[in-house]
N, C-alpha and C positions, 0 to 999 in steps of 0.2 A: 504494500500500500504506500502510496507516495503522496507528499505534500509539496506545495510550491510557495516560495517566499518572494515577496515583492521588495525591490530596493527602494531607498529613500528619494532618489533623484527624480525631480519633477520633469514632466514632459510638456514644455510649452508648445503652443501652436500645433498640437497633435502630431509632433514628429514621431517617427518610428521609434518604438520602444526598444532601447538598446540595453535594458536591464538584464543582467545575467541571472538566470534561474538555476538554482542548484537543488538537487533532491534532498529532502529531510528524512532522516531515519531516527526512529525511536524518539521523536519530538525534539531532536537537537539540530542546530543549524550546521551547514557545511563549513569547511575550513575557510572558504572565501568570505564568510559572513561573520567572522569572529568579532569584528568591530561593531556589529549591530546587536550584540547580546543585551544591551540595555533596553531595547525595544521588544515589545511582545510580538512574536511572529504571528502573522495572519496565515492560517493554514486551512485546508479543506480536506476532509476525510471521506472517502467514498464508502458507501455501505457495503457490508459483506452479506450477501444473500438478501433476505426480506427486511423491510423497514420495521422499526419499533411499533409504528401504528398498526401495521399488519398483524403483528403478534398480539397486540392489545385487543384488537377486534376478534382475533381467533379465540383468545381466552374467554372473552365475554360470550361469544357464540357457543363455546363448549359448555360453559356454566349454564347458559339458557337451555340448551338441549338436555343437559343432565337433570335440571330441575323439572322440566316438562316430563321427561321419562320417569322420574321418581314419582311425580304427582299422578301420572297415568297408572303407574304400577300399583301405588297405594290404593287408588280408587278401584282398580280391578280386583285387588285382593280383598278389599272390604266388601265389594259387591258380591264376589264369588263366595266369600265366607258367610255372608248373610243368607245367600241362597242355600248353601250347604246346611247351615244351622236350621234354616226354616224347614228344609226337607227332612232333616234328622229329627226335628221336634215333632213333625207330623208323621214321621215314619213312612213317607210316601214311597220311598224306593223299595221297601220291603213289605208293604202292606198286602195281605191276601185280598183276593177279589171280593170276598164277602165282608171285608172290614167296613163298618158303617159308622158315620158320625154326622152330626148336624154342624152348622157353622159355629165357630168359637163364640162362647158367651162372654159378655163383659164381666170383669172381675171387680171385687171389692174386698176390703179388709174388715173382718168380723172377729170379735172376741168370743171365744168358746168358753162357756162356764161349766164348772164341775157339777153344779146342781142348777136346775131350772124348774119351772112349774111342771115340766114333763116328768121330773123325777122326784118331786116333793113328796113328803109323807102324807100330804093331803090327797088321799086317793080319790076322793070325790071329784076334785078339780082335775087331777091327772087322768083319771079314767075318761072324763068328758073330753079332754083335749085329744087324747089318743083315738077315741071313738069318732070324733068329728073330723079326723083326717081323711080326706077323700083321695086315696091313692089311685083310684080308678081314673082320676083326671089324667094320668100318664098314658092312657091309651090314645093313640093318634091314628089318623087315616091319611096316607100319603099317596099322591098320584104314582101309579106303577112305573110310568116312563121316567118320571123325575127321579124316583128311587133307583131305578136300574142304571141311569146315567151316573149316579153317585156311588155305584157298587154296593148298594144296600142289598142284603139277601132277600130272596123272595119270601113272601109271608102270606097268611090267609087273606082272602079277598074281603073287602068291606061288604057286609051282607046286602046293603041297599045300593051299592055302586061297585061293579066289578072292575072299574078302572082304577080302583084304589086298593092299597094293601094296608093291613092293620099292624101296628107295632106298639110295644110298651116301652116307654122310656125307663132306662135302668134305675135312675134315681128314685122314681116312684115305686118300682118293684122292690128296691131295697128298703124303702120306708115301710112298705107293706110287710116285708119280712120282719123288720124290727118290731112292728106292732103284733105280729103273730107270736114271736118269741116272748114278748112282754106279757101278753095275755095268757099264754100257756104257762109261763113261769109262775105268775101270781095265782093262777087256778091250781097249780100243783102245790104251791106253798099253803094255800087255804084249803087244800084237800077237797076241791070241788067234786060234785057227783059226776060231772062229765066235762069234757074239754070242748071248747068252741072250735078249735082246730085239732085235727088228729095229730098226735105227737110226731109222726114222721114228717109232717109239714114243717114243724119247727126244726127238725134235723136238717131238712133241705135248706131252710133259711140260714141256719148257723153256718152251713158249709158254703153257701153263696157269699156270706159276709167274709168268711175266711179267704175265699178265692179273690174277692174284690180287694181286700186289704193287701194280700200278697201281690196282686196285680199292680196296684197303685204305689206300693213301696214308699210311702210318705216319709220323707227324711226330716220333718220338722223336729228340731231339738226342743223338748219340753222341759221347762224349768221345774225344779222340785224344791220343797221346803221341809221335808221330813214329817209332814202331817197327813200322809196318805192321799195327797193330791199330786197331779202332774199337769202342768200347762194350764192351770186355772186362770181364766181371764186373759190368756195369751192370744195375741193376734194370729189369725190365719188368713192367707190369701184365698178367697173363695170365689167360685163362679156365682153369678147373680141368680138366686132362686126366682126372683120376680121375672127375669128374662126367660127362664125355663118354663115357668108357669104360663107366661104369655105365648110361648111357642106351642105349648100343648093346647092352649085355648084356641089359638088360630087354626090348629089342625086337629081339632077334637074328633074322636070317633064316637062321641056321645055314648060312652060305655058306663055301666054301673056294676058294682059288686052285687053278689047275691044278697037280696034283702034280708034283714034280720028276722029270725024265726022261720026262715025257709030252708028246707033241706037242700044242700048244694047238689047232692047226687041226683035229685029229681028236677032241679030247676033247668029248663031248656036253655041252651047256650044262646040261641037267637034272642032270647028275652033280655039279655044283658044290654042290647043296643037300643038306641032310640031315646035315650034319656040324657039330654045335655044338661051340664051342671052350671052353665052360665059363667064359667071361669073360676069356680070356687074349688080349692083343694084343701082348705083348712090347715095349711102348714104355716107355722109361725117360727120366727127365729128363737124365741124363748127368752124369758126374763131371768135375771140372776137371782138365785136363792142360796142360802147358806151363810155361815158366819165368817168365811175367809175374806181377807183383805189383800189379795195378791196384786191387784191392779196398780198399786203404788209403784211397782217395779218400773213401769214405763207407762205414763199416762198421756204422752204426746202422740203426734201422728206417727204412723209406722214408717 
């Protein structure tokens, strides 16, 4: 790389420049310019390869491309993860053809109490509450084509409309089972002369509850205080019963249980239909009963 030094002599009248040019090496003047060391030499350095501006623009472009690539990658991973988690939560990839469900219900936080009026020692009140539960409200009639598109299993036809199938929502079935077990239990304790439900019915209900509990495998950690309670007044994330009741009301099969005092074995099955309940199922959340004061553990929002 070479530099060129201009001499001090002026050039009047634009005469031909007779200044001697000598190459500069390592920033030093040549031997012919020793007398000019007191002046700062004017030199020009030619670029080697690309200019600094080119490299600056290249770095900026590289950083821009890297940031865009990173953003797109993170967005794609988040989107794919959400889809995978959604499919995993609904088990869509591995669901059998007969696996059936309705749309997700809205959720809410409820406190579950160790004792309520449903378990209070006031049996007059408790018996009335349990007897007033209309678990037949859970029988629904759904369009057969609609059900087939959603992989619901085939079911009996609605007696008055062959285009619909009849189903029983499991929550209502399990409530029915709990009622059967309770009634049979107290009848056995009180040594009743006869049972409202045959004991094998209670055996079926107990096993259904066992299977359901194992199926759900609820991992809620219940707090304990050494007073024979667990999880008293503790919050749980629950599906909205009001929403389930409304779904059953909107799709009611107008089914009723066997009337009281009527022999189930002789009551025609067809006579169960044709009795709409107007949306009533008699199910309540339940009011707190008992002396415990565990709610003070956390009384704020969940």
